[in-house]
N, C-alpha and C positions, 0 to 999 in steps of 0.2 A: 129477471135476469142478472141480478147481484149472485144468486145461490146456484146459475149456473155458471159464473165466473167464479165463483168461489170451488165449485166442484172440479173444474179444470186445472185451476192452479194448485187446489191443495194436494188433489190426485199426482200432480204432476211433482211437487213437492217429495213426496211418499214415496214415490215408485223413483225418484232418480237420488236421492238422500240413502233410504234404507240399500238399494240395489249396489250404490257406488259403495259404503259399508261394509257389505255381506260379502261384494265380489273382492274386496281387498283384503279381507280377514287373511292372515300368515296360517292357515289349516289345510287341512287334507280337503279334496275334493266334496268327499261324504260329509264333513262336518259344515262345509260352505251351503250344502244342498238343505241340511238337518236346518241350519240355521234360518235359512229362505222359506222353510216351512213353518218354524215355529214362528216367524214373524209376519209369515202369511195368513198363517191362523189366527195369529193375534189382533190384526187387522179385519180379517172377516168378524172373529167375535163383535169387537167394536162398532163393527157397520151394524150387526142383526141385533143388538144390545140397544144401539140409539133407534135403530129402526121400527122398534118393539115400544118404545118410551120408556126403557128404564131407568135411563138417565134422568128422565123428566120425575121420574117417581120422589116420596119422600124417604127413600133410603138413599145416600148419597153413594150409589155403585160408581160414579165416573169419579171418585175417589180413590177405589180401587185398581181404576186403568192407570190413573196418574203412578200411584206408587209399587204398585206390583212389579211392572218392568225393571223399577230400581231395585228394590231387594233382589228378584232373580238375576239379575247382572251381577248384582254385588256380593250375592253368594255362589255365584258360579265362579266369580274371580276369587274369593279366598278359598273355595276349596277342588279347584281344579287349575293347576300350576300351567297346563297346557292352556287353558282358556284365559288365564290372567295374563302370558306373555302374548297371545295374540292378539287380545285389545289394546294392550300398550304395546303392542307393534303395529299398529293401523297408522298409515301415513298422516304424520301431524299437519303436512299443510292441506289434506282433503278433509279432514275434521275441520280444521280452521274455514276453508274456503266453502262448504257445507253451508255454513252459518250464514253465507250472502243470500243465502234464500229465505231468509227471514224479512225481507224486505217484503214479504207479501204480506206483513201485519198492517199495510196500510188497508187491505178488508177490513179490520177492527173499528177503522175510523170512518168506513164507508158503511159499514154495519151502524156504527153510531149516528151518523148523519142522517140516517133514514129512519132513525126510532127503535130501531133492534136491539140494540143494547143502550145501555145508560149507567150514568154513574162513572165512578174513577175507572174503573174497570176497564173498557176499550181504549181509553186514553195511554192509560200506563201500558197494556197489551202491546197497543198500537206503535205509538212512538219509542215502547224500549224495543221492540222487533227492529223497528226500524233501523234504530241507530245501531245495533246490534249486527245488521246485516251490513251496512252500510262502511262501518267501522273494520268489519270483516276482512274488507279488502285491504287496509295497509298492514292488519295484524299479518296477514299473508304473505304480504313483503317483507313484513320485520323476520317473519318464519324462516322464509328463503334466503335471509341475507348471510355472510359467511359469519357474522357475530351477531346473531340474534339479540335481540334486547328480551330477557324474560321477565322483566321486570313489568315493562308494558304488554305483552302479551299475556301475564296473569292479570293486570288490570283491563284488559279487554274480557277475559274470559271471565270474572268476577263480575263484570258489568252485565254479561250476558245470561249468567246463572240466576244472578239475582233481578235479573227483569221475569224470567221463567216463575222463581217463585213466588216473587211479588204478584205476578198476574195470576197463578193457581188461587194465594190467599185472597186477592181481589176478587176474583171471579165465586169464590165460594160464599165471601160476604156480602154478595152480591144481588145472588140466587135467590128467587120468590121461592120461600118454603124451606130454605137449609135453614137446619138448626144453628148454623153458623151467621146466619143471614144479621149484617150491622146496616147495610146500605137500602133502605126501601126507598128506590130510585126508579120506578117504573118497570121498566123492560129488564133492567140489571144486565145479568149473564145469560139469560135464558134462552137465546139465539144458540148458545155452544151447547145445548141438549139435544138437538137435532141435527141431521146430516144436510150438508157436508162438515160444518163447522165443528161438531162433534169429535171430528178426527183428529182436531188442533190438542185437545187437552187427554185423550185418550191413547191418540200415537205419535203426534210430533212433541208434546211437551217433556213427555221420557225419553223418546229418543235423542232431543237435543240436551237433555239434563244429563245423559250418559255422557254422550259425547263431551261435554264440557267436562266431567268427572274424569274422564280418560287424559283431556289435555290437561287437567293439572296434576296426573300422575308424571305425563313424560314432560311436563315442564318442571319440576321439581328434580326428577331424576336427570334433567339436562344440565342444570343449574346446578347439582351436586358434582356432576362429572366435571364443571368447570373448565371455561374455556372452550367446552366439546361443541364449538360450534360448526363445522363442516360435519359432525356425528350427528349431531339434532336433526338439520335439514335431511343429512343424509338417509339415516334411520327410518326418517319420514316419508323418506321418496318411495 
């Protein structure tokens, strides 16, 4: 039953979040279609890899799925001014609001309660995601104010980023057979190697890390503009 609920919620979050970002990219329609195709192929590759047990093998392939999208987007933003402008031009309130979906982190706590996750990983990932998701609501309100408080928004963005980084680290250190395993706590993070849970580290974690990265740049630019209150909310709308 928990796998069924997890499949529904995780799939819904992926569809809504990724679709919202891709459709909001200020680029030509062919480029949006190309972006959607690339993301779709990535999700399919993640699903196939988890389905054949690639994430459960001795080679930490799942780490590739976490870090490759970050490197790819960073390279795209570095070498393509058009895509860099498009990414930074994404609506700030949208990027903040999408983090509210991270309240589904309660699923980590439910997996821990049923013994399918154990150790510090599910507690950190679960409560960290819930806190980030809940705090996304006041963060969105701050972003839409005539005079946004950039310091508070940056603090929330930092919390959300550190939650993801900490969860990835604890997941690796709790994985049975991982060369970096430190916590020998039974199930550890084993559930994250199979569907639907494998979509979290292979798709959602890199997606939200990219979102946080874009937000850091947007906040830095808005703060540098100084008093550009309306421009911050308007350029993000």
